N, C-alpha and C positions, 0 to 999 in steps of 0.2 A: 303390076307385073312384076315379074323378078328373072334375070336370067345370067348367063354370064358372060363377061365384057371379055372382047379380045384381050392378051397378056395388055400390049404396049400401052390402053388406054386404060387401063387399069390400075398401072403404078402410079395414081393418084391420092390423094388425101392428107388434109391439114387448115390451118387457116389464115381469113385474110380479112382485109375492113369487112364487117357483116354485115354485108346489103339486104341479106335477108337472113330468115330467123328460126333457128332449130329449138324444142322443147319437147324434154320429157314428160309425157303423161302418166307414167306409171312408174311404179319403184323397181320393179326388178325382182319381185317376190315370185321364188321358186315353186313351180306349179299356176305361175300366171302368167302375165307378157311384159315383153318389153315394149311400148308404144310410145310413140313419137309422132311430132307436128311440126312442120313447115310449113311458115308463112312469110307474108311479102316479099316472094319469088316471082320472075316475070310470069305473067301467065300463060298457060297452054304451051308451056315448056319443056322439053326433055331435062331429067332431073338424076343425077345419081349419086347415092345414099351409100356411104363408104363407112367401116366399122376395122376397127384396129385394137390390137392388143397394148400399141403405144402410140404415144404422144404426135410421132415420127419429130421433124417436120421431112414432109413428102413435097418437093420444087414441081410448081403446074411447069417449068421450064422443061422438062422431058419431053412432054408433048409439044408444046408452046412456047419456043424459044425466047418468043417476045413478051412473055406474061413472067412477071418475077414476083409472082403473088405463090406462095407455100399453104400447104392445106395442114392441118395439125394431127393430123393420123399418118400412121404406119403402111405401106403399101403391101404387107404381105397377106391380106385377106383382101386384093383387091381383085381375084375373082369371083368372089361373093357379094361384090356391089349389084344392089338395087337400083334398077330402074324404072322410074314413073313419068310420068307427066302431070306439071302442074293444072290446077285447074282454071277457071276463068277469072278466079281472085287472087291466084298465085298460088295454093295452099294446096299440101297434101300431107296424106296419114300414112303412118307404118306402123306393123305392131306385127310381133315373132312370140310364138310361143316356147314360154323357157321350163324345160322339163324339172320337176322334183325330184331333182339329183345331187344329193350330199356334195356331191365331187364338184358342183356348180356353185356351192359357197364360195361369195369372195370372189368370183369372176368379176373383174372391170373392163370395159371394153371403151374403146373414143370413137366416138362420131361426126360426122359432118357431110353436109349436101353441098352440091355447084350443081352448078344448071352449066346445059353443052350448047354451044352455038352453031360448029362445023361450020367456022366461018372465020372471021379475023377481028376480035381475039377467038382464040377454037374454045374457050371457057366464057362463062359466065356470071352472073351474081352466086356468091360463095355465102352459108351462113356461118352462124358459130360454131364453135367446137361443144360436145355434149360427150360428160362422162357419162356411165351408166356402172351399176355396182349391184351385183345379183346377190342374194342373201335366202337361207330358208325361210319357214312363215315362223314371223315372231321369235326371229334367232338374231343376236349380234353380229356384224362382222366391223371391223374396223377400216376406216375409210382409206384410202389412198394418199393421206395427207398428215401430217399433223401440225400441230400451233408450233410458231418459234419458241415459244417462252411456257412455259409448267405454269398454268393458272386454277387460281379454284375464287370461289366469293365475288366473282363478276357479274355481271348483267350483258343480258343479248339483248342487241334491237333489232329488228327484222329492216332491212333497206330495201324499199318498195322503186327507190328513184335512180339508182344504176345500173347497168350489166341490162339496160333493155327490160327493166321491171319483172327482174327473175329470182324477186326475194331473197336475197344476199344477205348474211346474219354478218351484224360485228358483233366480236364476243371483245366488251369495253373494260379494261381495266382488270380487277380482280390481280390475285399474284398467289406469294404462297405465306407460310404461318397455319393457323387454324383457326377457329370458329373466334378463342378466345385470346388470340395473339397475332388475328392478319396483317400484314403488309402489302399494300398498293401500288398498283403498275401505272402508270400514265399511257402506256403504249396499247394500241388496239389490234385487232387483228380481224381481216376479212374472209369468210367462209365463200365462195364463189360456188353457189349452187348448180350451175349448169356442170362446172368442169370438175367441181369436187375435189377443192383445194381452200386452202389457206395462204392470204396475199398481207403484206402488212397496210395496216389501216393507218386514216391519221393519232395524230398524236390528242391528248385531252388536254387540257389546261392546267389539269393536278393528277398528281397519282392517288387512284382510291380504291380501295376494296368495300367489300361489304357494303358497301354503295344502294341507294334508290334511285330505279329510274322508272320514267311516266313520261307513256307519249304525248303528246299534245293535238289536241285536233287539228293544227296545220300541217300535222306529220313530223317533226321536230320532237328530238326527245330533251326531256329536263335530267338531268344526275344531280343526287341530291347527298351529298357529307358521302359518309364512309371515314374507312382509316386511310391514313397515305404511308408513304415508304417506310416509317419511320415509327405506323401503328398506331398514331396519333388521330383521338378522332378530330374531324372537319367540319369549321361551316359552308365550304366555298360548295357553290354549283355552279354549275353550265349546262348548255345547249349544244346538243348534235344535230345539225341541218343536213338531211341526206340530199338537199340540193347541191348545195357547197359541199359537200363529205367535208364539212370540217366541224371543230367543237372549237364554242367562245364561251367564256366567261359569264355568268350571270349573278343577279342579286345573291349577296349572301347571308342566312339563317342568322337570325339572332343567338342561336346555341349551337353549338358543332353538335353532330350526332353521328350515332353509329348503331347498328341493329333496332333502325326506327323503323316506320311503316308508311307510307305516301300513295295516294292516289287522286285522280282526277276530280274535281267535281263536275257537274252539267254544265256550268255556264265556261269549261276552260279552263280556270284556276285549279291548282294541284297546294293538296292538300299534304301535311308533312305532322305526323305526330310520334309524341312518346321517344324512347331509345335511349342512348345512354350519352354522356359527355365524356365518357371515358372508358378505356375499352384496356389498358393497360397500367398499373403492373401487373394485377390478381385480379379475379375473379367478385370477392365482396368489393373492389373499390370500383369494377363496372357496373355491377350489381347498385351500390353507393350512389354512383351517378346517374342512376334513372330520373328520368323527364315525365313533368307531365305536360308538358307545353307543347301547345298547338299554332302551327305556323301556316300562312295560307299567302302562296306563289300567283304574283297575277302578269299570265304572258304582256300582258298590255305596257305594261312598267318595266318591268324585270323584277320588281322588289316583292319583298317578303313583309307578312303582315299576321303580327300575333295577336290570335283568336282567345276565346274562353279555353280551358284549360280542359283535362280532362280529367275522371275522379281520382285518379291515383297517378303515381312514378310507376313507368311501369318500360319496361324494356323488351324486343321479339313482340309483339303485338301484332294484328292482321287488321289492316282499314280494308272495307269494302263497301263500294256505291253498289247502292239497291235502284231496283227499279225506279222508285220515287223520288229518287235524289237524293236523301238523305244517306249519311254516310254509319256505316257500322263500323265502330273498335272491337275487335273480340282480343279476350286471354290477352296475354303477356307475361313476362317475371314483373311481378309488383312489388316494390320497397318499398316496407309501409314499419318505420322501428317500432316495437311494442314494449312500450313502460321506459324508451328511450333506448331501447338495446338493437341493434340495426338488426332486421330481419328482409326475407324476401322468398315468394314462393312462387310457383307456379298458377295463374287467376283462371276460373272461368267468365269472369264479368262481362258482359257485355252491354255498351252503350250507342246511343244514336244520337249524331249530331243532325240536326236541320237547319238547312239551309238559309230558310224564311229567316227563323229568328235567331240562327248562333248559338242557341243553346242546347247539351246535352243532354240528356234523358237515360235515365235507366230502361233497358229492354231486358229481353227473357235468357236468360242466363244460360250457356253450353251446359252440356250436361258433364261434360269435362275438362278440368284443368287442362290449358293448352297456349305453347308458346312455339314461337319461330315458324307461323303457319302461313307467314304474308303472303313468302312466294312460292308455296305450295298447294294456295287454294286453285278451287279449278269451277269458273262456269258453266254448269249443266247446261242444255240447249232446251230446256223444261225448264228455266229459272231457276231451278235449286243453286246451290253455293255448296262442295265438296270441302272438306277440313281435312285434312291429315298430318299424323305424328305430331310430337313435342317433348317434348324432355321436361321431365316430370320431378319438378324441384319442391322439395317439403320445406327445406328451409335456407338460411344463407349457411348454415353450417354445414348441411350437405348436400351444397349445390355443384362444391367441383367433382362428387361421386353419382349426380342425378344421371340418371339410364335414359331413354327415349322409350316410348310405349307405343303400342299396334294401335290407339284409338283413333277414330275416324264418325264424323258423323257430319250430317245434310242441316243445311238452314233451309229453311222452304219462307221466302219474303211474302208468299199469299199467304199463309197461314202463321203466322212469324213465331215459325214455333221448329229445335233440333230436333232427329233424328240419328241414333247411332247407328254405327254401320261400320263394326273395326275390321282393320283389314288385318289380312294375312300373317302381317311381317312386322316387326317393330321397327320404328326408322323415324331418323330425322334429318335434314340437309338433304334431302332427297330433291327430285322434281316429278311435277303433275302436269299432263299434255291433254288436251283434248285430241283426239283422233275424229278423224271426217264425219265417223259414221256414228259417233256422240260417247263413244267409249273414252273412260279417261285412263292412261297410262302412269304408274308411278315407277321410276326407275329409281335404283340405287339408294344413295343416303348412309346413315352412319347407324352404328350401336355403341358400343361403348360406352364412355362416359363423356361429362362435360370440356373435360380438358384433355381424357385419352381418349379420342373417337375413335371407332373401326369401320370403317368403309366396308360396303356391304355389295352383292352383284345382283340380290334378287330383283324381281319386276312382279308384278301384281298389277289386275287389270278390273276397274270397275266397270260394270254394267247398268248404266242409270237406268234401262229399261224392266231389271228385275230387281237391283240393288244388290246384285251376288262379284263378290269379290272372285280373280279366278288367278292361279299363279303360269308364266309361264317362261320359258328358258330362261337363264341366268345373263346377265351380260358377260363379254368375253374376261371383265377383271372387276373388282370393286371400285365403285366411284360412287364420289361424296361433294358435297359443293360446286357441284358441277351446274353448267344450263342447258335445255333442251328447247327444241324449236321443231313443227312438223313445217317439209318441205310443200312444195307446191304439189310434188307427184305422188306426197302420202308417206313419204319416210320419216320417222324418230331421228333427228341427229343429234346427239348428245357432244358435249363440247367440254374438253377438260377437267375440272375438280379435282381430287385427292382419292389417291391408292392410300396403301396401308405406308409407304413409304415419302408419302408427300404429294404434291403437288403435280399434274402430269399434263403431255402435249398432249394424247390424244386425244381421236375424233371415231366416236364410234355411231353404226347408223344401223336401225331396225326397221322391218317389215310389216306391221299389222296386219 
């Protein structure tokens, strides 16, 4: 039920120690609903849900002078507060329709609920505050926050252990520079999912950009190599523990690596393969530093062990764990001198590593040469894997002028075959995210050349049910080398990246 309250009572709103919980169930898509759930509140109790266009604070002492708490919502919409009775389990649901009116695109609201005792104290348990942001279908809208530092070429870690398991996102490292001259940061920033804001995160043990991140079976995340603040490839690795909300150093690799690939094995260990030990001073130097070596990290000991190498020296390859536990290494830029003359090219080679024997064997080659696709691969609900984009490098002499292609293809583990499915837009350095309905969103990325990238704002969506691509509205601005995560309410959030003017601080949200 819903009604207007008396003016003095409705001058409420904001935050306090969250005894009960408020969560968003929907993304606020125009033409849909804003739905929320209250849980862990006192059973069968009167509850007020308040909304505001600002975060207050509103002192509860205005109603109860003995109550020192404040709510994190303003009081200008207090007359529209929603009155509910919690269930026998202390829960309640609220939903309101959002008209598909373009004027409501980008409308932010702050929400919080508080129970009423009509005694001493007058107010009871309060929930956490929540921020919702409405958006037109499939259209980007900037979040009401930015990162403190411009960041691209970093990694995101989903943190389900803090903020009452709200699926917050930690953006770790990244920094400025380009794909060929990245410089890393040691700082991190946390996306508070419920409040849609960025806050400082714990510092890493080392500055790093273009590093790899692999979530472990116990919920920790292993960060591997990358480029430091000087743009130098590093071998150092570290662990993020979401319970302690802290980073600690772990075993160092035998070789510095950047533009490498990594994945978790079935037994919980982590494999890293390829990459280059040299990022600067030039592209030919980075290609000449390409690695064939493969190392495996053991979480029980924190140590790395060198295992059988790849069939060639390559960087910007992809590793994929297959349903049978084997590891597939696909593509990359392979450095292979011809008659003693340095040469490198994007390849379509595929190898499979058998964990039982530790041996690499040839697999069916991709239909197209591909590199830079490790972080843009997407596992489909039917078990197939989608790979998108690539720099098409034909030789070391033309590497700096190589341009991206629109090639995309599907690998089917069941038949061990590849099928091409070209994207509408050529790109690399984009994000690839699976939505709740199984569709794949490819957002942003770069065109231009390897050393003169041109960020784009194009968004394409792949439907696995039909194997068809469609184009959706552009992002609010070009973005490449960014990170993307899907939120529990279905919102796709894009963090940082680069525009035409360098690394950016902006955070963008989309509601599909």
